[in-house]
Backbone as JSON, one array per atom type, in Angstrom:
{
  "sequence": "MKRVVIFASGSGSNAENLIKFFHNNDNVSVIQVLTNNPHAKVLDRCKKLNISALSFNRVAFSKSEDILNILKIQKPDLIVLAGFLWKFPKFILNHFPNKVINIHPALLPKYGGKGMYGMHVHEAVVANGEKESGITIHYVNENYDEGAIIFQEKCEILASDTPQDVASKIHDLEMKYFPKVVNDILND",
  "N": [[114.49, 102.78, 57.5], [114.21, 102.76, 60.75], [113.48, 100.24, 63.25], [111.28, 99.73, 65.91], [110.58, 97.79, 69.04], [108.54, 97.47, 71.49], [108.16, 96.72, 74.89], [105.98, 95.97, 77.38], [104.21, 96.19, 80.6], [101.82, 97.09, 81.7], [99.65, 99.63, 81.84], [100.42, 101.31, 79.63], [101.06, 103.85, 79.03], [103.26, 104.85, 78.5], [104.14, 103.57, 76.43], [101.9, 104.09, 74.22], [102.57, 107.03, 74.18], [105.23, 107.03, 72.82], [104.55, 105.32, 70.52], [102.83, 107.44, 69.35], [104.39, 109.5, 68.95], [106.22, 108.74, 67.22], [104.55, 107.95, 64.97], [104.01, 109.51, 62.17], [106.61, 109.33, 61.45], [109.22, 109.28, 59.24], [111.61, 108.15, 59.59], [111.66, 106.15, 61.79], [109.74, 103.69, 63.1], [107.35, 102.21, 65.36], [106.87, 98.98, 65.51], [106.15, 96.71, 66.68], [104.37, 95.67, 69.95], [105.04, 93.9, 72.85], [103.68, 92.04, 75.34], [103.84, 90.86, 78.98], [101.65, 90.42, 80.25], [98.48, 89.34, 79.81], [95.97, 90.94, 80.33], [96.48, 93.59, 80.33], [96.28, 96.92, 79.84], [98.03, 98.03, 77.93], [97.32, 96.59, 75.59], [94.97, 97.27, 74.64], [95.24, 99.68, 73.99], [97.1, 99.51, 71.98], [95.55, 98.31, 70.2], [93.63, 100.2, 69.46], [95.4, 101.92, 68.18], [96.38, 100.61, 66.05], [98.6, 98.95, 66.31], [100.52, 95.82, 66.09], [100.01, 93.71, 68.79], [101.33, 91.36, 71.29], [100.55, 89.07, 73.83], [102.53, 87.06, 76.18], [103.55, 84.3, 77.98], [105.79, 83.31, 80.78], [107.38, 80.87, 80.11], [107.49, 81.23, 77.35], [109.12, 83.39, 77.23], [111.55, 83.38, 78.84], [112.21, 80.71, 79.2], [112.37, 79.31, 76.59], [112.83, 79.77, 73.35], [111.0, 81.32, 72.19], [109.92, 84.13, 72.28], [112.51, 85.51, 71.7], [112.68, 84.14, 69.1], [110.74, 85.55, 67.77], [111.73, 88.39, 68.1], [113.89, 88.03, 66.28], [112.78, 87.81, 63.99], [111.39, 89.99, 63.45], [113.78, 91.92, 63.73], [114.44, 94.21, 65.11], [115.79, 97.54, 65.65], [115.99, 98.78, 68.09], [115.19, 97.9, 71.44], [112.62, 98.69, 73.5], [111.8, 98.86, 77.0], [109.17, 99.58, 78.47], [107.96, 100.32, 81.21], [107.93, 97.71, 81.75], [108.09, 94.57, 83.73], [109.62, 92.51, 84.24], [112.78, 90.72, 84.62], [115.08, 90.83, 81.98], [116.25, 88.0, 80.01], [119.18, 86.98, 79.89], [120.11, 85.73, 77.21], [118.47, 86.68, 75.42], [119.36, 89.44, 75.84], [122.08, 89.1, 74.93], [121.83, 88.72, 72.15], [121.01, 90.9, 71.24], [122.89, 93.22, 71.5], [123.5, 96.03, 73.32], [120.96, 97.33, 72.54], [118.78, 97.46, 73.9], [116.71, 99.03, 75.94], [115.54, 100.86, 79.05], [113.34, 102.46, 80.85], [113.23, 104.11, 84.13], [111.66, 105.15, 87.02], [113.21, 106.79, 88.72], [116.24, 108.31, 90.16], [118.49, 106.54, 89.38], [121.44, 105.6, 90.81], [119.97, 105.16, 92.98], [116.95, 103.98, 94.55], [116.39, 101.74, 92.89], [116.22, 98.42, 91.46], [115.11, 94.86, 92.02], [111.71, 95.03, 92.59], [111.34, 97.68, 92.91], [109.63, 99.69, 91.76], [107.16, 101.34, 89.76], [104.79, 102.78, 92.19], [105.64, 101.91, 94.4], [108.44, 102.93, 94.23], [107.99, 105.9, 94.36], [106.74, 105.74, 96.95], [108.82, 105.24, 98.6], [110.67, 107.1, 98.13], [109.23, 109.57, 99.15], [109.05, 108.61, 101.66], [111.92, 108.49, 102.57], [112.16, 111.53, 102.74], [113.4, 112.77, 100.31], [114.56, 115.43, 98.36], [114.51, 115.57, 95.66], [113.65, 113.8, 92.79], [113.33, 111.68, 89.73], [113.7, 110.67, 86.41], [115.53, 107.98, 85.02], [116.87, 107.1, 82.01], [118.33, 103.74, 80.6], [120.61, 101.49, 79.68], [119.94, 98.15, 79.43], [121.01, 95.44, 81.19], [121.99, 92.14, 82.75], [121.03, 92.37, 85.31], [118.75, 93.76, 87.54], [118.2, 97.32, 86.69], [120.76, 98.24, 86.45], [122.26, 98.79, 84.27], [124.22, 100.77, 82.01], [124.03, 104.35, 82.08], [121.88, 106.59, 80.4], [120.6, 108.89, 80.24], [119.35, 111.21, 82.49], [116.45, 113.11, 84.19], [115.43, 115.56, 86.24], [113.59, 116.17, 89.07], [111.76, 118.34, 91.4], [110.99, 117.38, 94.82], [108.7, 118.55, 96.86], [108.22, 119.14, 100.78], [105.71, 118.59, 101.09], [104.49, 117.16, 99.16], [103.01, 114.14, 98.28], [103.32, 110.56, 97.61], [101.44, 110.09, 94.95], [101.81, 112.78, 94.13], [104.29, 112.78, 93.36], [104.26, 110.77, 91.46], [102.9, 111.83, 89.56], [104.59, 114.13, 88.74], [106.85, 112.55, 87.86], [105.59, 111.32, 85.88], [104.77, 112.98, 84.02], [107.75, 113.98, 83.39], [108.52, 111.4, 81.99], [106.79, 111.59, 79.72], [107.62, 113.7, 78.45], [110.33, 113.38, 77.85], [111.36, 110.8, 77.2], [110.27, 109.83, 74.53], [111.81, 111.85, 72.93], [114.5, 111.05, 73.89], [114.66, 108.3, 72.94], [114.41, 108.74, 70.05], [116.86, 110.05, 69.71], [118.78, 108.08, 70.29], [118.24, 106.35, 68.27], [118.94, 107.96, 66.0], [121.68, 108.6, 66.2]],
  "CA": [[113.45, 102.58, 58.43], [114.78, 102.24, 62.16], [112.58, 99.56, 63.85], [111.29, 99.58, 67.58], [109.91, 96.77, 69.63], [108.47, 98.05, 73.0], [107.8, 95.68, 75.69], [105.11, 96.79, 78.54], [103.35, 95.18, 81.4], [100.64, 97.54, 82.59], [98.53, 100.37, 81.29], [101.01, 101.69, 78.41], [100.84, 105.31, 78.49], [104.63, 105.29, 77.62], [104.06, 103.01, 74.88], [101.32, 104.79, 73.38], [103.13, 107.91, 73.79], [106.23, 106.56, 71.89], [103.82, 105.06, 69.05], [102.36, 108.51, 68.65], [105.42, 110.16, 68.9], [106.83, 108.33, 66.0], [103.43, 108.03, 64.13], [104.35, 110.06, 61.09], [107.94, 109.6, 61.01], [109.64, 108.72, 58.13], [112.86, 107.43, 60.05], [111.27, 105.3, 63.01], [108.49, 102.96, 63.08], [107.27, 101.28, 66.47], [106.38, 97.93, 64.71], [105.44, 95.74, 67.61], [104.36, 95.58, 71.19], [104.89, 92.74, 73.62], [103.55, 92.16, 77.21], [103.55, 89.78, 79.78], [100.13, 90.65, 81.13], [97.45, 89.14, 78.81], [95.01, 92.08, 80.56], [97.34, 94.63, 80.49], [95.42, 97.93, 78.96], [98.61, 98.54, 76.73], [96.62, 95.94, 74.55], [93.54, 97.8, 74.04], [95.9, 100.94, 73.19], [97.52, 98.98, 70.62], [94.4, 97.83, 69.14], [93.28, 101.74, 69.04], [96.49, 102.63, 67.45], [96.53, 99.85, 64.91], [99.7, 98.35, 66.22], [100.65, 94.8, 66.5], [100.75, 93.56, 69.98], [101.03, 90.11, 71.68], [101.08, 88.64, 75.08], [103.47, 85.86, 76.21], [103.81, 83.83, 79.45], [107.11, 83.43, 81.37], [107.91, 80.05, 79.46], [107.84, 81.62, 76.13], [109.97, 84.61, 77.42], [112.57, 83.09, 79.48], [112.53, 79.33, 79.12], [112.26, 78.76, 75.46], [113.36, 80.99, 72.24], [109.79, 81.99, 71.56], [110.36, 85.6, 71.98], [113.7, 85.73, 70.95], [112.38, 84.19, 67.67], [109.62, 86.87, 67.24], [112.6, 89.47, 67.66], [114.86, 87.77, 65.26], [111.84, 87.88, 62.56], [111.2, 91.71, 63.64], [114.94, 92.76, 63.39], [114.35, 95.65, 65.93], [117.02, 98.44, 65.84], [115.93, 99.14, 69.54], [114.07, 97.21, 72.03], [112.3, 99.7, 74.52], [111.18, 98.63, 77.94], [108.32, 100.64, 78.71], [106.91, 99.83, 82.1], [108.14, 96.18, 81.72], [108.4, 94.44, 85.1], [110.36, 91.08, 84.18], [114.17, 90.84, 84.0], [115.03, 90.32, 80.82], [116.79, 87.06, 80.02], [120.6, 87.08, 79.25], [120.13, 84.95, 75.85], [118.08, 87.7, 74.55], [120.44, 90.52, 75.8], [123.48, 88.78, 74.17], [121.57, 88.57, 70.88], [120.73, 92.2, 71.01], [124.01, 93.94, 72.71], [123.26, 97.82, 73.39], [119.81, 97.62, 71.7], [117.76, 97.17, 75.04], [116.81, 100.25, 76.97], [114.73, 101.03, 79.78], [112.99, 103.76, 81.66], [113.28, 103.68, 85.34], [111.08, 106.2, 87.54], [114.02, 107.45, 90.15], [117.28, 108.96, 89.8], [119.52, 105.32, 89.69], [121.39, 104.14, 91.07], [118.83, 105.21, 94.03], [115.54, 103.28, 94.41], [116.46, 100.59, 91.79], [116.21, 96.9, 92.0], [114.01, 94.23, 92.22], [110.51, 95.39, 93.41], [111.35, 99.15, 92.98], [108.53, 99.94, 90.24], [105.75, 102.06, 90.13], [104.18, 103.55, 93.48], [106.9, 101.43, 95.26], [109.49, 103.87, 94.29], [107.3, 107.07, 95.0], [106.35, 106.02, 98.36], [110.05, 105.36, 99.1], [111.06, 108.38, 97.7], [108.73, 110.47, 99.94], [109.2, 108.06, 102.98], [112.8, 109.15, 102.93], [112.3, 112.68, 102.49], [114.13, 113.25, 99.19], [114.24, 116.73, 97.9], [114.49, 115.52, 94.16], [113.46, 112.52, 92.26], [113.18, 112.09, 88.41], [113.69, 109.53, 85.56], [116.6, 107.29, 84.29], [117.05, 105.97, 80.99], [119.53, 103.06, 80.85], [120.74, 100.48, 78.87], [119.34, 97.05, 80.18], [121.96, 94.21, 81.6], [121.24, 91.18, 83.2], [120.72, 92.75, 86.65], [117.44, 95.05, 87.54], [118.18, 98.83, 87.0], [122.13, 98.45, 86.64], [122.89, 99.23, 83.03], [124.73, 102.07, 81.82], [122.91, 105.35, 82.31], [121.73, 107.08, 78.87], [119.92, 110.06, 80.39], [118.49, 111.36, 83.73], [116.19, 114.37, 84.25], [115.35, 115.57, 87.73], [112.12, 117.08, 89.45], [111.96, 118.79, 92.71], [110.15, 116.92, 95.53], [108.16, 119.23, 98.25], [107.98, 118.57, 101.6], [104.06, 118.22, 101.19], [103.99, 116.09, 98.2], [102.49, 112.68, 98.6], [103.66, 109.67, 96.62], [100.66, 110.22, 93.85], [102.34, 114.04, 93.46], [105.5, 112.41, 92.83], [104.05, 109.81, 90.53], [102.5, 112.84, 88.58], [105.76, 114.9, 88.29], [107.58, 111.47, 87.08], [104.91, 110.75, 84.5], [105.1, 114.34, 83.06], [109.1, 113.77, 82.75], [108.37, 110.54, 81.16], [105.99, 111.83, 78.65], [108.52, 114.6, 77.66], [111.68, 113.32, 77.41], [111.26, 109.52, 76.83], [110.34, 109.59, 72.96], [113.04, 112.46, 72.49], [115.73, 110.17, 73.92], [114.53, 107.21, 72.18], [114.63, 109.38, 68.96], [118.46, 110.56, 69.84], [119.47, 106.93, 70.37], [118.11, 105.68, 67.07], [119.64, 108.83, 64.93], [123.13, 108.88, 66.58]],
  "C": [[114.14, 101.98, 59.7], [113.35, 101.59, 62.58], [112.48, 99.54, 65.42], [110.4, 98.54, 67.78], [109.81, 97.38, 71.0], [107.89, 96.59, 73.76], [107.28, 96.39, 77.02], [104.57, 95.57, 79.36], [102.2, 95.59, 82.07], [99.8, 98.33, 81.3], [99.23, 101.07, 79.56], [101.17, 102.75, 78.18], [102.28, 105.76, 78.09], [104.94, 104.78, 76.37], [103.34, 103.82, 73.96], [101.97, 106.14, 73.06], [104.69, 107.62, 72.81], [105.43, 106.14, 70.43], [103.54, 106.28, 68.43], [103.28, 109.62, 68.27], [105.9, 109.98, 67.33], [105.91, 107.87, 64.76], [103.83, 108.28, 62.51], [105.73, 110.29, 60.67], [108.7, 108.53, 60.03], [110.88, 107.89, 58.3], [112.68, 106.27, 61.02], [109.88, 104.86, 62.82], [108.24, 102.01, 64.46], [106.4, 100.11, 65.87], [105.82, 96.72, 65.31], [105.44, 95.98, 69.16], [104.32, 94.21, 71.89], [104.61, 93.02, 75.17], [103.41, 90.83, 77.64], [102.09, 89.58, 80.47], [98.79, 90.49, 80.0], [96.07, 90.21, 78.84], [95.51, 93.07, 80.69], [96.57, 95.89, 79.52], [96.47, 98.18, 77.95], [97.83, 97.67, 75.39], [95.69, 96.47, 73.85], [94.16, 99.39, 73.62], [96.38, 100.64, 72.1], [96.67, 98.92, 69.62], [93.6, 99.26, 68.8], [93.99, 102.35, 68.01], [96.81, 101.97, 66.39], [97.99, 99.55, 64.88], [99.8, 97.25, 67.06], [101.05, 94.72, 67.95], [100.44, 92.08, 70.41], [101.28, 90.05, 73.14], [101.61, 87.41, 74.95], [103.19, 85.46, 77.83], [105.42, 83.77, 79.75], [107.9, 82.14, 80.5], [108.56, 80.39, 78.12], [108.97, 82.86, 76.17], [111.22, 83.87, 77.85], [113.26, 81.47, 79.4], [112.77, 78.86, 77.83], [112.49, 79.96, 74.74], [112.09, 81.72, 71.67], [110.08, 83.24, 71.22], [111.36, 86.06, 71.45], [113.4, 85.42, 69.31], [111.62, 85.29, 67.05], [110.82, 87.99, 67.09], [113.35, 89.37, 66.51], [114.19, 88.1, 63.95], [111.79, 89.4, 62.65], [112.3, 92.41, 63.32], [114.95, 94.2, 63.96], [115.96, 96.25, 65.86], [117.24, 98.6, 67.19], [114.68, 98.6, 70.19], [113.61, 98.14, 73.36], [111.4, 98.88, 75.58], [110.27, 99.74, 78.6], [107.41, 100.37, 79.86], [106.91, 98.29, 81.98], [108.63, 95.54, 82.66], [109.49, 93.11, 85.28], [111.83, 91.39, 83.86], [114.13, 90.22, 83.06], [116.28, 89.24, 80.6], [118.25, 87.31, 79.23], [120.82, 86.77, 77.73], [119.63, 86.05, 75.0], [119.04, 89.04, 74.45], [121.52, 90.31, 74.83], [123.05, 88.76, 72.79], [121.35, 90.06, 70.35], [121.62, 93.32, 71.72], [123.55, 95.69, 72.38], [121.92, 98.01, 72.55], [118.77, 97.41, 72.55], [117.76, 98.14, 75.83], [115.62, 100.15, 77.74], [114.36, 102.3, 80.45], [112.7, 103.43, 83.07], [112.6, 105.18, 86.1], [111.52, 106.73, 88.66], [115.4, 107.63, 89.29], [118.35, 107.7, 90.23], [120.78, 106.12, 89.88], [120.18, 104.02, 92.56], [117.47, 104.48, 93.72], [115.55, 102.51, 93.05], [116.34, 99.37, 92.39], [115.09, 96.19, 91.88], [112.82, 94.65, 93.02], [110.19, 96.85, 93.24], [110.8, 99.46, 91.44], [107.56, 100.69, 90.4], [105.65, 103.14, 91.59], [105.08, 102.97, 94.28], [107.89, 102.46, 95.12], [108.95, 105.16, 94.72], [106.84, 106.69, 96.53], [107.85, 105.86, 99.15], [110.94, 106.48, 99.04], [110.6, 109.33, 98.75], [108.92, 109.63, 101.34], [110.78, 108.66, 103.63], [113.14, 110.37, 102.85], [113.21, 113.29, 101.51], [113.71, 114.43, 98.73], [114.1, 116.74, 96.47], [114.35, 114.06, 93.96], [113.49, 112.94, 90.54], [113.2, 110.68, 87.65], [115.09, 109.24, 85.14], [116.45, 106.48, 83.02], [118.13, 105.39, 80.74], [119.09, 102.01, 79.98], [120.42, 99.04, 79.86], [120.75, 95.75, 80.26], [121.11, 92.89, 82.03], [120.77, 91.4, 84.9], [119.65, 94.02, 86.45], [118.47, 96.3, 87.5], [119.85, 99.04, 87.0], [122.97, 98.7, 85.13], [123.22, 100.3, 83.12], [123.68, 103.05, 81.42], [123.03, 106.02, 80.92], [121.57, 108.67, 79.35], [119.21, 110.16, 81.64], [117.91, 112.78, 83.45], [115.49, 114.22, 85.69], [114.05, 116.53, 87.95], [112.37, 117.07, 91.05], [110.82, 118.04, 93.81], [109.96, 117.85, 96.83], [108.08, 118.26, 99.07], [106.43, 117.86, 101.64], [103.72, 117.33, 100.16], [103.97, 114.54, 98.82], [103.15, 111.73, 97.45], [102.93, 109.9, 95.23], [101.05, 111.53, 93.48], [103.38, 113.79, 92.85], [105.39, 111.6, 91.65], [103.58, 110.74, 89.23], [103.52, 113.61, 87.98], [106.55, 113.75, 87.29], [107.24, 111.38, 85.98], [105.18, 112.29, 83.69], [106.69, 114.46, 82.56], [108.99, 112.54, 81.79], [107.89, 111.09, 79.5], [106.91, 112.92, 77.65], [109.45, 114.47, 76.83], [111.97, 111.78, 76.99], [111.27, 109.32, 75.17], [111.69, 110.24, 72.39], [114.53, 111.46, 72.46], [115.85, 108.83, 73.06], [115.01, 107.56, 70.48], [116.17, 109.61, 68.92], [119.2, 109.26, 69.71], [119.31, 106.28, 68.89], [118.83, 106.64, 65.99], [120.92, 109.17, 65.45], [124.12, 107.96, 65.69]]
}
């Protein structure tokens, strides 16, 4: 059985989608969700889905080995960042080489880096008159959004699209492709 731990910071729609996708899977199981936000809606989603979820602070994550120790106990085959906004500490990445992935709501390398998440990305895409955007699933390294790209999918951006329209298109791509790509990675 392949084991997945998800990190999320917000509403948790991607986390819920992954949990449901693997719910009755005999080969893959989401075993834990971790969040840096004690008020994140992902905690409510996990409670309803009967998935273990914990919140933590910055000290536990990057200044001590508390989160690393939880991960060592859980022994995940893959750590999935699904709307997780903090930079992953190098000491955790070193312990799980090529086992931490992220989904980004743009076609990297465009619109990546510190502060480029959620609506900030979609507003920039519209402001710059882009003709397309999309999602990028990539390995995580010590820099924001610079890890090796695993998968990208594009969508057309119309001149009339608002940032909210772009967000909706990106959300649809995330829901469709993220679980499939995670499954492919685990079954390679």
